[in-house]
GUDREN-248556 format. One record per residue (C-alpha): residue number from 0; chain; x, y, z. Coordinates in Angstrom, 3 decimals, padded with zeros to 6 digits, always signed. Layout:
<rs>
(r NUM, "A", (X, Y, Z))
...
</rs>
This chain:
<rs>
(r 0, "A", (+000.000, +000.000, +000.000))
(r 1, "A", (+001.406, +003.366, -001.029))
(r 2, "A", (+001.759, +005.895, +001.768))
(r 3, "A", (+001.640, +009.691, +001.678))
(r 4, "A", (+005.242, +009.715, +002.871))
(r 5, "A", (+006.326, +007.475, -000.006))
(r 6, "A", (+004.476, +009.724, -002.434))
(r 7, "A", (+006.312, +012.809, -001.190))
(r 8, "A", (+009.670, +011.000, -001.061))
(r 9, "A", (+009.331, +009.532, -004.546))
(r 10, "A", (+008.486, +012.904, -006.034))
(r 11, "A", (+011.473, +014.500, -004.309))
(r 12, "A", (+013.788, +011.674, -005.375))
(r 13, "A", (+013.160, +012.315, -009.068))
(r 14, "A", (+012.743, +016.076, -008.636))
(r 15, "A", (+009.221, +016.297, -010.005))
(r 16, "A", (+006.959, +019.080, -008.852))
(r 17, "A", (+003.317, +018.337, -008.119))
(r 18, "A", (+002.129, +019.468, -011.551))
(r 19, "A", (+004.621, +017.188, -013.336))
(r 20, "A", (+003.451, +014.183, -011.340))
(r 21, "A", (-000.171, +015.100, -011.985))
(r 22, "A", (+000.460, +015.341, -015.715))
(r 23, "A", (+002.420, +012.078, -015.891))
(r 24, "A", (-000.215, +010.204, -013.867))
(r 25, "A", (-003.241, +011.790, -015.540))
(r 26, "A", (-004.688, +013.185, -012.314))
(r 27, "A", (-005.262, +016.723, -011.089))
(r 28, "A", (-002.678, +018.740, -009.216))
(r 29, "A", (-005.284, +019.192, -006.477))
(r 30, "A", (-005.411, +015.405, -006.068))
(r 31, "A", (-001.638, +015.304, -005.546))
(r 32, "A", (-001.823, +018.140, -003.016))
(r 33, "A", (-004.614, +016.394, -001.110))
(r 34, "A", (-002.805, +013.053, -001.018))
(r 35, "A", (+000.482, +014.572, +000.118))
(r 36, "A", (-001.245, +016.248, +003.081))
(r 37, "A", (-002.430, +012.885, +004.389))
(r 38, "A", (-000.555, +010.721, +006.871))
(r 39, "A", (+000.109, +007.033, +006.465))
(r 40, "A", (-001.383, +004.604, +003.947))
(r 41, "A", (-003.523, +006.096, +001.193))
(r 42, "A", (-006.295, +003.583, +001.816))
(r 43, "A", (-009.201, +005.944, +001.189))
(r 44, "A", (-007.969, +006.840, -002.282))
(r 45, "A", (-009.436, +005.306, -005.435))
(r 46, "A", (-007.359, +002.341, -006.561))
(r 47, "A", (-007.211, +003.700, -010.122))
(r 48, "A", (-005.579, +006.889, -008.871))
(r 49, "A", (-002.993, +004.984, -006.842))
(r 50, "A", (-002.261, +002.699, -009.780))
(r 51, "A", (-001.743, +005.707, -012.075))
(r 52, "A", (+000.647, +007.309, -009.579))
(r 53, "A", (+002.619, +004.103, -009.087))
(r 54, "A", (+002.907, +003.557, -012.838))
(r 55, "A", (+004.119, +007.114, -013.428))
(r 56, "A", (+006.785, +006.671, -010.767))
(r 57, "A", (+007.821, +003.231, -012.012))
(r 58, "A", (+008.230, +004.681, -015.489))
(r 59, "A", (+010.695, +007.168, -014.006))
(r 60, "A", (+012.668, +004.390, -012.283))
(r 61, "A", (+011.212, +004.630, -008.778))
(r 62, "A", (+010.799, +001.419, -006.800))
(r 63, "A", (+008.535, +001.254, -003.776))
(r 64, "A", (+009.861, -000.692, -000.796))
(r 65, "A", (+007.125, -002.339, +001.282))
(r 66, "A", (+006.893, -002.416, +005.056))
(r 67, "A", (+009.515, -005.020, +005.929))
(r 68, "A", (+010.578, -004.295, +009.461))
(r 69, "A", (+012.425, -001.132, +008.495))
(r 70, "A", (+009.375, +000.735, +007.267))
(r 71, "A", (+008.141, +001.521, +003.761))
(r 72, "A", (+010.349, +003.574, +001.467))
(r 73, "A", (+011.420, +004.399, -002.079))
(r 74, "A", (+014.585, +004.069, -004.133))
(r 75, "A", (+015.759, +004.510, -007.702))
(r 76, "A", (+016.165, +001.403, -009.819))
(r 77, "A", (+019.660, +000.746, -011.109))
(r 78, "A", (+019.979, +001.737, -014.765))
(r 79, "A", (+019.919, -001.182, -017.176))
(r 80, "A", (+023.263, -001.779, -018.923))
</rs>
């Protein structure tokens, strides 16, 4: 489950502003602003919106790290040789 913290961290990691993420994911900038103000898992968000956000990030090389004892996070995928 994607969290608001992961959303903010992923956007910062690839240096996208909110409008760039909104454009790449096909959602409104207001949606991004609303989601980033939340705390914890984005469970009340439509699954289609979360899927669009995750796909936009994955296309930019972001990997989401699940809760695994150290907490959820994000990282950049190693470039393919």
